[in-house]
Every structure is written in structure tokens, then in C-alpha cells.
C-alpha positions as CSV (number, residue, x, y, z in Angstrom):
1,M,122.0,74.1,82.0
2,P,122.4,70.4,82.9
3,L,125.7,68.6,83.5
4,P,128.2,70.0,80.9
5,E,128.2,67.9,77.7
6,N,130.9,65.2,77.6
7,N,131.7,65.6,81.3
8,L,132.0,62.2,82.9
9,L,131.7,63.6,86.5
10,F,134.9,61.9,87.7
11,G,133.7,58.6,86.2
12,F,130.3,58.6,87.8
13,E,128.3,59.8,84.8
14,P,128.2,56.5,82.9
15,R,126.9,54.7,86.0
16,L,124.3,57.2,87.2
17,T,120.8,56.0,87.7
18,V,118.0,58.1,86.2
19,E,117.3,59.6,89.7
20,Q,121.0,60.5,90.2
21,R,121.3,62.0,86.7
22,E,118.2,64.2,87.4
23,Y,119.8,65.2,90.7
24,V,123.1,66.2,89.0
25,D,121.4,68.1,86.2
26,A,119.3,70.0,88.8
27,I,122.5,71.1,90.6
28,F,123.7,72.7,87.4
29,D,120.3,74.0,86.3
30,K,118.8,75.4,89.6
31,Q,119.9,77.7,92.3
32,L,118.5,75.6,95.1
33,V,118.3,71.8,95.1
34,M,116.7,69.9,98.0
35,V,117.2,66.1,98.0
36,N,115.4,63.7,100.4
37,A,117.4,60.5,100.2
38,K,118.4,57.7,102.5
39,A,121.9,56.6,103.3
40,G,124.2,55.2,100.6
41,T,122.5,56.9,97.6
42,G,125.5,59.0,96.7
43,K,123.9,62.3,97.5
44,T,126.9,64.0,99.2
45,T,129.5,62.5,96.9
46,L,127.6,63.7,93.8
47,A,127.1,67.2,95.3
48,V,130.8,67.6,96.1
49,A,131.7,66.3,92.6
50,C,129.4,68.9,91.0
51,A,130.9,71.6,93.3
52,K,134.3,70.8,92.0
53,I,133.2,71.2,88.4
54,I,131.3,74.4,89.2
55,K,134.7,75.9,90.3
56,K,133.3,78.1,93.1
57,P,134.5,77.8,96.7
58,L,132.5,75.2,98.5
59,T,131.0,76.0,101.9
60,Y,130.1,72.7,103.6
61,I,127.7,73.3,106.5
62,F,127.7,70.3,108.7
63,N,125.2,69.0,111.2
64,P,125.0,71.4,114.1
65,V,125.8,70.8,117.7
66,Q,124.6,72.7,120.7
67,E,126.5,75.9,121.0
68,S,127.2,75.4,124.6
69,S,128.6,71.8,124.1
70,M,130.9,72.7,121.3
71,G,133.4,74.4,123.6
72,F,133.6,71.4,126.0
73,R,134.9,69.0,123.4
74,P,138.7,68.4,123.8
75,G,141.1,69.8,121.2
76,T,141.3,72.9,119.0
77,Q,138.2,74.3,117.3
78,S,139.2,72.5,114.0
79,E,139.6,69.3,115.9
80,K,136.3,69.6,117.6
81,E,134.5,70.2,114.3
82,S,136.4,67.7,112.1
83,I,134.3,64.7,113.1
84,Y,131.2,66.5,111.8
85,Y,132.5,66.9,108.2
86,Q,133.7,63.3,107.7
87,P,131.2,62.9,104.8
88,L,132.9,65.8,103.0
89,V,136.3,64.0,103.5
90,D,134.9,60.7,102.2
91,A,133.3,62.5,99.1
92,L,136.6,64.2,98.3
93,L,138.4,60.9,98.4
94,E,135.8,59.4,96.0
95,I,136.7,62.0,93.4
96,N,140.5,61.6,94.0
97,E,140.9,64.9,95.8
98,N,143.3,65.1,98.8
99,P,141.3,66.4,101.8
100,T,144.3,67.7,103.6
101,Q,145.1,69.9,100.6
102,C,141.7,71.2,99.7
103,I,139.9,71.6,103.0
104,Y,140.6,74.8,104.9
105,N,142.1,74.1,108.3
106,E,143.8,77.0,110.1
107,E,146.2,74.8,112.1
108,T,147.2,72.6,109.1
109,L,147.8,75.7,106.9
110,A,150.0,77.3,109.6
111,N,152.1,74.2,109.9
112,E,152.3,73.8,106.1
113,A,153.4,77.4,105.7
114,M,156.1,77.0,108.3
115,R,157.3,73.7,106.7
116,R,157.5,75.2,103.2
117,K,158.6,78.6,104.5
118,V,155.9,80.4,102.6
119,S,153.0,82.7,103.4
120,I,149.7,81.4,104.6
121,K,148.2,82.7,101.3
122,R,150.7,80.6,99.3
123,A,150.1,77.6,101.5
124,M,146.3,77.9,100.7
125,D,146.9,77.1,97.0
126,G,144.5,74.3,96.2
127,V,142.1,75.0,99.1
128,W,138.5,75.2,97.9
129,C,136.4,73.6,100.7
130,Y,135.4,75.5,103.8
131,P,133.6,73.5,106.5
132,K,131.4,75.6,108.7
133,S,129.1,75.2,111.6
134,P,125.9,77.4,111.5
135,V,126.9,78.5,115.0
136,F,129.4,80.9,113.4
137,L,127.3,82.1,110.5
138,R,125.3,84.8,112.3
139,G,125.9,88.2,110.7
140,T,127.8,86.8,107.7
141,N,127.1,87.1,104.0
142,L,127.3,84.1,101.7
143,K,128.3,85.2,98.2
144,D,129.7,83.6,95.0
145,M,130.0,80.0,96.4
146,T,128.5,76.6,96.3
147,I,126.8,75.7,99.6
148,I,126.1,72.2,100.8
149,I,123.9,71.8,103.9
150,D,124.4,68.2,104.9
151,E,122.2,66.2,107.3
152,C,119.6,68.9,106.7
153,Q,116.9,66.9,108.5
154,N,118.7,67.7,111.8
155,F,118.5,71.4,111.4
156,S,115.6,73.3,113.0
157,V,113.5,75.8,111.1
158,Q,115.4,78.6,112.8
159,E,118.8,77.2,111.9
160,L,117.9,76.7,108.3
161,R,116.4,80.2,108.2
162,K,119.6,81.6,109.7
163,I,121.6,80.0,106.8
164,L,119.3,80.6,103.9
165,T,118.6,84.2,104.7
166,R,122.3,84.9,104.3
167,V,122.6,83.5,100.8
168,H,123.0,85.9,97.8
169,D,121.7,85.0,94.3
170,S,125.3,84.4,93.2
171,C,125.3,81.1,95.2
172,K,124.2,77.6,94.5
173,I,122.7,75.7,97.4
174,I,122.3,71.9,97.9
175,C,120.3,70.8,100.9
176,I,120.9,67.1,101.6
177,G,118.9,65.1,104.1
178,H,116.5,62.2,104.8
179,S,113.2,62.7,106.5
180,G,113.5,59.1,107.9
181,Q,116.7,59.8,109.8
182,I,115.7,62.8,112.0
183,D,117.7,62.7,115.2
184,I,116.1,65.8,116.8
185,P,112.4,66.0,117.8
186,V,110.6,65.5,114.5
187,S,108.4,68.6,115.1
188,K,111.5,70.8,115.3
189,S,113.1,69.6,112.0
190,G,113.0,72.3,109.3
191,F,113.8,70.0,106.4
192,V,110.4,68.9,105.3
193,P,108.7,72.3,106.1
194,Y,111.3,74.1,104.0
195,M,110.9,71.6,101.1
196,E,107.2,72.4,101.2
197,H,107.9,76.2,101.4
198,F,110.2,76.2,98.3
199,K,108.5,73.5,96.2
200,D,106.8,75.9,93.8
201,Q,109.7,78.3,93.3
202,P,111.1,78.2,89.7
203,Y,114.7,78.3,91.0
204,C,114.2,75.2,93.2
205,K,114.2,71.5,92.4
206,I,113.1,68.9,95.0
207,L,114.2,65.3,94.4
208,T,114.4,61.9,96.0
209,L,117.1,59.2,95.6
210,S,115.9,55.6,96.4
211,T,118.8,53.2,95.7
212,N,121.3,52.4,98.5
213,F,124.5,51.3,96.8
214,R,126.2,50.0,99.9
215,G,124.9,46.5,99.5
216,D,122.5,44.0,100.9
217,L,123.4,44.4,104.5
218,A,122.9,48.1,104.5
219,N,119.6,47.9,102.6
220,W,118.3,45.2,105.0
221,A,119.3,47.3,108.0
222,D,117.6,50.3,106.5
223,A,114.4,48.3,106.0
224,Y,114.0,47.6,109.8
225,R,111.1,49.2,111.5
226,A,110.8,49.0,115.3
227,P,107.7,47.2,116.5
């Protein structure tokens, strides 16, 4: 089914472009949505807004780093990872959700439980977002959740296979990326190959978003092509 009738999607619905409305409807209607869209098109914010309405736990899989380099960054594991899921934080703020209350963070929860003198389970009331690196997905099962794979263009074929082969049919998956913003060797990116691989499956919808809403400066910067 498309976006539930009379749902304003946190105020976005009256202002959605035709492309954005097709994207939102596909999230509710299909098991797998793959969107190829440049920066500023609202792809992550709309995906997180839909996840909130779907009311399943959200697993947000962020742009991977080299497994060997993750351990050399300063700070705790959560602190090391937090810079990679800033788009999730920004999207939550756009829908008036408090990121510190709804994003799972082991250290924050322990401190909150101590402050309130309650159990960790009680302190987790309101938590529904679980950021994850694909580094730690090996051997796991992904069930009964909404999954957003962000910056999908920077995942290799092997990394995307590792994620997607762990997904049960009770999940909804949203792959977000832009084929024009690949930061790894283009030949290694699995984003376009997997869009081609899934394009004819009835449970999949592949879309593009073309309007950058950040303004003239961002649009002009995006239009630059190196000589």
C-alpha cells in the first residue's frame, strides 16, 4: 500500500514533488527500494520519516570504513562511529525526534539508567534507531525491521551482499545513494550493479530524485565538472 491515507508525513506530504511522492509510496508498497539521488533531495529524511510511521525498529547502516582503521580512531566505539551516522541525526531532527532519546548508544543509556536509577531496559524506552557498521553484521540475522543503507554508492558488491543476504522477508530495505558521488574506485562500487540485478524483481522499486532543495549555491556546486 502507498503512504497511509490522510498521513501528512510530519508535514512533508503537502510539499512533496511527484518524484518524492513516488519514493515515499514505494517505501510503503515494496520490500526493497533503491534510490539514486544527488545531495539535498531529501532521500534520507523521507526514508527516516517513513520508518517512524512503519513502527518497526530502524537499523541504519552507515558508510563503511576499513575494519583495520576503525580501531585506531580515538574514543569509544560509539564515539568512533557517531560521525558516520550524522545524516540519521539530521533526519530525526527534521521530524522533531530527539536523537539522544531514540538512537541506541550503549554509553548514553548506561549514564541515563544511572541518573534515573532505573534498569537499562527502562532507560531504552523510546529507542527505535540502531546505527550499525557492516563490519559487525557478519553472522547476524536481520528480522522484523526497517533497514536503511545510506551512502550506498560507497559499498562494494561484497559489502552489499553481506548485508542483503542477512535480510529476512519481514524487513523493509531502503538503499540510498548517488552514482555520481562514488568515493571508492568506481569499478568496486556495488550500488549500480545491484540496482541492475534487482530491477526486474516485483518486490523492488528503483527511483531517482532530481531536485536539490538546498538552494542555488548547492545546485551550482553540484553542476561543476572537472575539466
